C-alpha positions as CSV (number, residue, x, y, z in Angstrom):
1,M,239.8,109.9,123.2
2,V,236.9,111.8,122.4
3,G,234.8,113.5,125.1
4,T,231.6,111.4,125.8
5,Q,229.3,114.7,125.2
6,T,230.3,114.4,121.6
7,E,227.3,114.3,119.2
8,Y,228.8,112.8,116.1
9,L,227.7,113.9,112.6
10,A,225.7,116.9,114.0
11,G,225.8,118.3,110.5
12,Y,224.1,115.1,109.0
13,P,220.7,114.9,111.2
14,L,218.6,112.2,109.8
15,L,215.7,112.0,112.4
16,R,214.2,114.5,115.2
17,T,211.1,113.2,116.7
18,D,209.1,112.6,119.8
19,D,206.9,110.5,118.0
20,L,207.5,106.6,118.7
21,D,205.8,105.5,115.1
22,E,207.9,107.7,113.3
23,A,211.2,106.7,115.2
24,R,210.4,103.3,114.4
25,H,209.5,103.6,110.5
26,R,212.7,106.0,109.8
27,V,215.3,103.9,112.1
28,T,213.7,100.8,110.4
29,E,214.7,102.6,106.9
30,K,218.3,102.5,107.6
31,F,218.7,99.4,109.6
32,C,215.9,96.6,109.8
33,D,212.2,95.9,110.8
34,H,212.1,96.0,114.4
35,K,209.8,96.5,117.5
36,L,210.1,99.8,119.4
37,D,208.4,100.5,122.7
38,K,208.7,103.1,125.5
39,S,209.1,101.3,129.1
40,S,206.9,104.5,130.8
41,R,203.9,106.0,129.0
42,V,204.9,109.2,130.8
43,E,208.4,109.4,129.4
44,A,208.6,111.5,126.2
45,L,210.9,110.5,123.3
46,A,213.5,112.9,122.2
47,V,215.3,110.9,119.3
48,R,218.4,112.2,117.5
49,H,219.5,110.2,114.5
50,N,222.6,110.9,112.8
51,H,223.6,109.1,109.8
52,V,226.4,109.3,107.1
53,A,226.9,106.1,104.5
54,G,229.4,105.2,102.5
55,R,229.1,102.3,100.1
56,H,229.0,99.3,102.4
57,L,228.6,100.6,105.8
58,S,227.2,103.5,107.4
59,I,228.3,105.3,110.8
60,N,225.4,106.5,113.0
61,Y,224.9,108.6,116.2
62,L,221.3,107.2,118.0
63,H,219.9,108.9,121.1
64,Y,216.0,108.1,122.0
65,G,216.0,110.2,125.3
66,A,213.8,107.8,127.0
67,D,214.1,104.3,128.2
68,V,212.7,102.2,125.2
69,R,212.9,98.1,124.5
70,I,214.0,97.4,121.0
71,D,213.5,93.8,119.2
72,P,215.1,93.6,116.0
73,G,215.0,89.8,115.9
74,L,217.6,88.9,113.4
75,L,219.6,91.5,111.6
76,G,219.7,89.6,108.5
77,E,222.0,91.4,106.1
78,F,224.6,93.1,108.4
79,Y,226.9,93.6,111.5
80,L,226.2,96.3,114.0
81,L,228.9,97.6,116.4
82,Q,227.3,99.7,119.2
83,V,229.7,101.9,121.2
84,P,228.0,103.5,124.0
85,L,229.3,107.1,124.6
86,Q,227.4,107.8,127.8
87,G,224.6,105.8,129.6
88,A,223.9,102.4,129.7
89,A,221.9,99.5,127.8
90,Y,221.0,95.8,128.3
91,I,221.5,93.6,125.5
92,R,220.7,89.8,124.8
93,H,222.6,88.4,122.1
94,R,223.7,84.8,121.2
95,G,222.8,83.5,124.6
96,F,224.8,86.5,126.3
97,E,223.2,89.1,128.3
98,I,225.4,92.2,128.3
99,S,225.5,95.4,130.4
100,A,226.7,98.1,127.4
101,S,228.1,101.2,128.8
102,P,231.5,103.5,127.8
103,Q,233.5,100.8,129.0
104,V,231.7,97.8,127.0
105,A,230.6,98.0,123.5
106,T,228.7,95.2,121.7
107,L,229.0,93.5,118.2
108,L,225.9,92.0,116.8
109,N,226.0,89.2,114.4
110,P,223.4,89.0,111.6
111,D,221.8,85.4,112.2
112,R,221.6,85.7,116.1
113,E,218.3,87.3,117.4
114,T,218.9,90.1,119.6
115,D,216.7,92.2,122.2
116,M,217.9,95.5,123.6
117,R,216.8,98.1,126.3
118,W,218.5,101.3,126.5
119,R,218.3,103.6,129.4
120,Q,217.3,107.3,128.9
121,D,220.6,108.7,129.0
122,C,222.2,106.2,126.6
123,Q,223.7,107.5,123.4
124,K,225.4,105.4,121.0
125,L,227.8,105.5,118.2
126,L,227.0,102.6,115.5
127,L,228.9,100.9,112.7
128,Q,226.5,99.1,110.3
129,I,228.8,96.8,108.2
130,D,227.1,95.0,105.3
131,R,227.7,91.3,105.8
132,A,229.0,90.5,102.3
133,F,231.7,93.4,102.6
134,L,232.8,92.2,106.1
135,H,233.4,88.5,104.5
136,Q,234.9,89.7,101.5
137,V,237.5,91.7,103.8
138,A,238.0,88.8,106.1
139,E,238.7,86.4,103.1
140,T,241.3,89.0,102.1
141,L,242.9,88.8,105.4
142,L,242.8,85.1,105.4
143,G,243.9,84.5,101.9
144,C,241.4,81.8,101.7
145,P,237.5,81.6,101.7
146,A,236.0,81.7,105.1
147,P,234.7,78.3,106.2
148,G,231.3,79.7,107.2
149,P,229.4,82.2,108.7
150,I,231.5,84.8,110.7
151,R,230.2,85.2,114.0
152,F,231.9,87.3,116.6
153,D,231.9,87.4,120.3
154,P,229.4,90.2,121.0
155,Q,231.0,91.8,123.9
156,V,233.6,94.4,123.1
157,D,235.9,95.4,125.9
158,L,236.5,99.1,125.3
159,C,239.2,99.1,128.3
160,S,241.7,96.6,126.7
161,A,244.1,97.5,124.0
162,A,242.0,95.7,121.1
163,G,238.9,97.5,122.2
164,R,240.5,100.8,122.2
165,R,241.7,100.2,119.0
166,I,238.5,99.5,117.6
167,R,236.8,102.5,119.6
168,Q,239.5,105.3,118.3
169,T,239.3,103.8,114.6
170,L,235.4,104.3,114.6
171,E,235.6,107.8,116.2
172,Y,238.5,109.1,114.0
173,A,236.3,107.8,110.8
174,A,233.2,109.6,112.3
175,L,234.9,112.8,113.0
176,M,236.0,112.8,109.6
177,A,232.8,111.8,108.0
178,G,231.3,114.9,110.3
179,E,233.7,117.2,108.8
180,G,232.6,116.3,105.3
181,A,236.2,114.2,104.6
182,L,234.6,111.1,104.0
183,F,231.6,109.4,102.4
184,A,231.0,112.8,100.6
185,G,231.8,112.0,97.2
186,R,235.0,114.1,97.2
187,S,237.5,110.9,97.2
188,P,236.0,107.8,96.6
189,A,239.3,106.0,96.6
190,Q,239.8,107.5,100.2
191,D,236.3,106.2,101.2
192,L,236.9,102.8,99.9
193,W,240.1,102.4,102.1
194,T,238.5,104.1,105.2
195,E,235.6,101.0,104.6
196,T,238.1,98.6,104.2
197,E,240.2,99.7,107.4
198,L,237.1,99.9,109.7
199,V,236.3,96.4,108.9
200,T,239.8,95.1,108.8
201,T,240.6,96.5,112.4
202,L,237.2,94.9,113.6
203,V,238.1,91.5,112.3
204,S,241.7,91.5,113.3
205,H,241.0,92.9,116.9
206,Q,237.5,91.1,118.1
207,A,237.4,87.7,118.9
208,S,235.4,85.6,116.4
209,N,235.2,82.1,115.1
210,I,237.9,83.0,112.5
211,S,240.5,84.6,115.0
212,H,242.7,81.6,115.0
213,M,242.6,81.8,111.2
214,I,243.7,85.3,111.4
215,E,246.8,85.0,113.8
216,A,248.0,82.2,111.6
217,A,248.0,84.5,108.6
218,D,249.3,87.1,110.5
219,H,252.5,85.1,110.8
220,H,253.3,85.4,107.0
221,A,255.1,88.4,106.4
222,Q,252.9,91.2,107.6
223,S,255.6,93.1,108.4
224,I,255.9,97.0,108.6
225,H,257.5,96.8,105.1
226,I,254.3,95.1,103.6
227,K,252.0,97.5,105.6
228,R,254.0,100.6,104.1
229,A,253.9,99.1,100.7
230,M,249.9,98.6,100.8
231,A,249.4,102.0,102.5
232,Y,251.7,103.5,99.5
233,I,249.4,101.7,96.6
234,H,246.1,102.4,98.0
235,G,247.2,106.2,98.7
236,N,248.4,106.9,95.3
237,L,246.1,104.5,92.8
238,S,245.7,107.0,90.2
239,E,249.7,107.8,90.0
240,P,252.2,105.8,87.7
241,M,254.0,103.8,90.1
242,T,256.9,101.2,89.5
243,L,257.8,98.5,91.5
244,A,261.0,100.2,92.6
245,D,258.5,103.4,94.0
246,I,256.8,100.9,96.2
247,A,260.1,99.4,97.6
248,R,261.6,102.7,97.9
249,Y,258.5,103.9,100.0
250,A,258.3,100.6,102.0
251,G,261.9,101.2,103.2
252,T,263.2,97.7,101.6
253,N,264.7,96.3,98.4
254,V,262.8,95.1,95.6
255,R,263.3,91.5,96.0
256,T,262.4,91.4,100.0
257,L,259.3,93.1,99.1
258,Q,258.5,90.8,96.3
259,M,259.0,87.7,98.5
260,G,257.3,89.2,101.5
261,F,254.4,89.8,99.2
262,Q,254.1,86.2,97.7
263,R,254.2,85.1,101.5
264,A,251.8,87.5,102.5
265,Y,249.2,87.3,99.5
266,G,250.4,84.7,97.0
267,K,250.8,87.9,94.5
268,S,253.4,90.2,93.3
269,P,253.3,93.8,94.4
270,M,252.3,94.9,91.0
271,Q,249.2,92.2,91.0
272,M,248.2,93.9,94.2
273,L,248.3,96.9,92.7
274,K,246.3,96.2,89.4
275,A,244.0,94.5,92.0
276,A,243.5,97.6,94.3
277,R,242.7,99.5,91.0
278,L,240.3,97.4,89.9
279,D,238.6,97.4,93.3
280,A,238.6,101.2,93.1
281,A,237.1,101.5,89.7
282,H,234.5,99.0,90.6
283,Y,233.5,101.2,93.5
284,Y,233.5,104.3,91.5
285,L,231.2,102.5,89.0
286,S,228.9,101.1,91.5
287,V,227.9,104.4,93.1
288,K,224.2,105.0,93.1
289,R,224.4,108.7,92.5
290,D,226.7,110.7,90.0
291,A,228.7,107.7,89.0
292,P,231.6,108.7,86.6
293,S,231.8,107.4,83.0
294,V,233.8,104.4,82.3
295,T,236.7,106.3,81.1
296,D,236.8,108.4,84.0
297,A,236.6,105.9,86.2
298,A,239.8,104.0,84.5
299,Y,241.7,107.2,84.9
300,Q,240.9,107.8,88.5
301,A,242.0,104.3,89.3
302,G,245.4,104.5,87.7
303,F,244.4,102.9,84.2
304,S,245.6,104.4,81.1
305,H,244.6,101.5,78.3
306,L,241.2,101.2,78.3
307,G,241.0,98.1,76.3
308,R,243.0,96.3,78.8
309,F,241.1,98.0,81.6
310,S,237.8,96.6,80.4
311,R,239.5,93.0,79.8
312,D,240.8,93.0,83.3
313,Y,237.5,94.2,84.5
314,K,235.6,91.4,83.4
315,A,237.8,88.9,84.6
316,R,237.7,90.1,88.0
317,F,233.9,90.9,88.2
318,G,232.5,89.0,85.4
319,V,231.1,91.8,83.7
320,L,232.0,94.5,81.7
321,P,232.5,98.0,83.2
322,S,229.8,99.7,81.0
323,E,227.7,97.0,82.5
324,A,228.5,97.9,86.0
325,L,226.9,101.4,86.1
326,G,223.9,102.1,87.1
């Protein structure tokens, strides 16, 4: 486990201030409107906020340097995982009162009110996830639409096997982002895969109102062969790929792989490959800065026939690729 003294994303400073109003304003820009007050007029703030953003989520290191009260009300459009690296915080959320520490994280739901008190020594690693994206990933795992809003148990036991997995996955992504290997425009496909993996880990390992549905879905052929096949698909989207290639990497035969994919996803491996390539192209075209041309996006995602790509893209997303730009 990474040492508690690590200041994640130190090369990506967003805010350094001792001014309460500036801290409130700048943090609001990245999260949501909130009330921020010091518990003591004597204590001076020493805010350090580091920030790296992907398409659907952001990773943040945040330390206020003084005892503060934070009242965001409803988060609205995002979930927020807060992992204390050191120090303590007290969180009220969804009827729970939680003492957060390096052993206990919190996961805030968008549609439940929150009130927080961070102690002077509290330093946190935060994962902010777009609400719509989390629902999308969850529904992919379920294989069907979610029955309604997804709500998590807000207390995350970081000493449990599930909690350790959540923390380790987030810390690894934070380290990679801090080194410029993620969310820096170098590999959009890797960025999308990492975003999906972070959310998948959270949905799969933290108790929620769909946990029983996730467990039921997991019984359907989520074998090591299926996982290897999906890892191979996502890691080689731009490369020519046959069904035999996927089966060989997964360590099984073609028929067994096909049957496993049908049970797990209701689709063939090649249909899942096409869907992954379309998702990657959509991701490339949706970036706000330096978006590639339609042709480049298609080739980067592994499509060689532009006409077929445009047809399939519109069938999946409802617009032509050229209409997704900008």
